[in-house]
N, C-alpha and C positions, 0 to 999 in steps of 0.2 A: 304205415302206422308205427308208432314207437314200440320198442320192445327192449327190456333190460337185458343186456348181453355182456356187459363188460365189468371190469373190476379195477381196483387200485390197491397197492400195498402200502402199509403204514410207514415203511422205510423209504418210500418215494413220495415225499410231501408235495412235490411239484405235479404229480400225476393225478388227474381227476377221472373218476369213473363216470359212466354216462349210459343213458338209454341210446341204443342205436337208432338214429333218426333218418329214415329213408327220405331222400330228396335234399336234405340239408347236409347230411354227412356229419361226422363227429371228429373234430380235430383232437379232442381230449381223450379218445379211446386209448386205453393202455394195453389190455390183453383181452382176447375173446375167450369165451368158455362155452362148452356145450350145455344145452338146456338142462339135461339130467344131472349135471354137476353143480348147478346153481343152488345157493341156499334156498330153503323152503320159502322164506318170505319173498324172495325175488321171483321164484316160480309162481307164487300166488299173485304177485303184482302183475306179472305177464298175463296170467289167466284173466285178471280183472280188466286189463287193457283190451284183451280180445273180446271179453264180454261187453265192454262199453262200445267197441266198434260194431259188434253185431246188433246191439240195441239201436245205435244210430242208423244203421242200414235198414233195420225194420221200420224205424220211424220215417225213413226217407230223408234224413238230414245229414248223412255222412259227407263230410268235407275233409280232405287230407291236408291238415294245416302243416304237415311236414314240408309241403310245397309252399314256398314263400308267395308264389303267385296267387294261391288261394286266399291269402290275407289281403294282398294288394287289390284283388278284384272281388271282394266279398259280396258286394251287392248282386252281381250277376249269378252267383252260385247259391244264394239263399233259397230255401223252399218257399213256395207260395203259402201264405197264411191258411188258405182253405185246405191245403193238404195236411195241416196239423189240427184241423177242427174235429178231432175224435178222441174218445177216451183211451183208445188203444195206443195212439201216437203219444199221448200224454204219459201213459204208463211206460212205454219204451224209453221216453226221454228221462223219466225218473230213474229207470234202471241204469241208464248210461251215467247219470250223475252219481248214483250210489257206487257204481263200479269205479269211476275215477276217484271219488273220495277215498275209496278203499286202498288205492295205490299209495296215497300219502300215508295212510295208517301202516301199511305193510312196510314202507320204507322208513318208518319212524320219523316222519316229518310233521312237526307240530305247527299248525297254522296259527297265526295271531288271532285273538278273539276279535269280533266285530264290535267296535265302539259305536254307540248311538248317542245322538245329541237331541235333547227335547227342544222342539220349536215352540216359540211363543205362539199364539193361536193354535326229551330224556337222553340225556347223553349216554352212549353205549361204552362198555369197557373196551380198551384197545385190544385188537386182534390182528393176526398177520394179514388177513384179507378182509377188506372193508368195502361194502357196496354202498354207493351213494348216487345222488342225481346231480348231473351237471347243471349249470345255470340254464342252458338251452332246454334240457329235459323238463326241469321244473316249470319253466316259463310256458312250455307247450301244454303241460297239464292244466295250468291256469287258463290258457287260451281255450282249450276244449271245454272246461267247466263253465267258463263265462258264456261260451256259445250255447251249450246245452241248457243252461239256466234261462238264457234269453229265449230260446226256442220253446221251452216249457211255458214261459209266461205268455208268449204269443199263442200257444195252443189253448191255454185257459181262456183267453179273450176271444179267440176265433170260434170257440164252441158255443158261445152264449149271446153273441151280439144281436142276432135276430134283425129286427128292423130299426134298432136303436143306434147301434154303432158297429164299426168294423175296423179290423186291422188290415192294412194294405201296404204294398210297396210304395216307397217314395218315387214319384214319377221322374224326377230329375236324376238321370244316371250319373251326372257330375256332382251330385250332392254327396256329402259324407254320411247322410242319414241312411237307415236301412228300412225300418218300418215306421208307420205313423198310425195314430189313433184318430178316427174320424167319426163324428156324430152324423147320423143319417137323418134325424129329425131336426126340424128348425126349432132351435131353442133360443134364438135371439129375442131379447126382451124379457126372458125369464130370470128370476132370481136364482142364486145357487141352490137354495132349498127346493125350488120348483123343478130345476133340472134334475136334482138328485131323485125327486119323486118320479121321474121318468124311468129310472132304473128299477127293475124288479129285484127281489131278494137274491136270486141266483146271479144276476148281472153285477150287483154290488159286491157280492162275495168274490166273483171272478176278478174284479178290479183290485180289491184290497189284497187278495192272495197273489195276483200277478205282480203287484208292486212290492210285496214282501220278497218274492223270488228275485226280482230285479235289484232291489235296494238293500234288503235286510232290515228295512225300517218298519214302522208301524203307521199304517194309514187306515182310517176308520170311516165308516159310513153309517151314521146314526148309531145304533148299538152293535153293528157288525164290525168285527175285527179280523185280522188274518187268522186262518185256521188251516195251516199247512203242516205237513209231516216234518218236524224239525230234525228227525234222524236222517232224512234224505237231504233236505235243504239246510245244510250246516252253515253255509255262508250265503253269498248272493252273487249275481252276475257282475255287478259293479265291483264287488270285493275282488273277485278273481281277475277281472281285466285290469284293475288297479295294481294288483300284485305282479301281473305280467309286465305292466309298464314300469314298475319299480326296478325290474331286473334288466331293462333293455340296455343299460350301459355295458353289460357283460357280453352283448351279442353283436353280430355284424350290423353294419349301418342299414342294409336292406331290411333286416328283420326288425331293427329298432323302428324304422319308419312305418313298417306294416303294422306293428303292434300298437303304435301310437294312433294310427288311423282307426284300428279296431276299437281302441279306448274311446276315441271321439264318437264313433258310430254307436256303440252300446251305451256309453254313459251320458255324454252330452247331448247327442242328437236323437236319442230315443227315450231313455229313462227320464232325463231332466225335462224334456219337452212334455212327456206324458204327465209328470208330476205337476207341471205348471197348468196343464189343461184340467186335470181332475180337481185341482184346488179351486178352480172356478165353477166346478159342477157340484159343489156341496160336500165333497169328501174332505175329511180333516187329516192333515199331515201332522202326526203327533211326534214321531221320532225318525231321524235319519242319521246316517253316518255324517260326521262333521263336514267333509268336503262337499257332499251333496247339499247339505243344509246351507252352506255358504253360497252355493250356486243359485239357489232359488229363493231364499228367505226374503230378500229385498223385493221380490216380485209377487209374493203371495198376497191375495186379496185381504 
């Protein structure tokens, strides 16, 4: 697991500080420093990383993304949806998300705001020693957050499906997909409004909340709209996997390919497929990040 251990000096502009990444290594490490000598914000960041790791372990979803192989073979390492079908797992996942979000805050990294599209239908003063995140470190934080957001959305859906729907693994191990949403009742021949009527209040809320966690967008079901804790879910799964993908040119070719595969799995082959499905079930997609809107708007009913 990552841990901030290194530093750079302002008179050495070519030197990048980094989080020590176990398994990947860190070619841009400059100098190592003992934990007790680290600045308070860096010590706090390391405590938050440890707390996030413990939360993932409690939820049974811990994957060491420091190992590139974990990204390459993600499907075989994902937890079964049924193992996430509890309020305690959901709470642990939220604690992990909150802790990882805190690392960005402690390291003074301001994330871009999430832009939404409506669908039709602080710089620090110079000092001698400056702690920063390398491109690899920041990318891995985005990877972990995208993963935890996705697991949290799966947990919400797995808890309430009952005999109406379920979340399950994609059967094809060669597929780039990870999970899929499957209706258990025969709804063929029903109108979208009739299908929406099959969902009870709790199930509708789980769907709109899960899609808010995945996309950051606004999906509604009748009068029901997302009702999540915005202090925990500051961004969304697709936001973080997109940010990781934006930085891949800074990384090794192996890591670039692994992160692009993750982006396809989370964004295109799970989130977008789910959006297309629920649009046909009577849910209303009101707002989405522009890149997601472009992917699905031509196929909305």
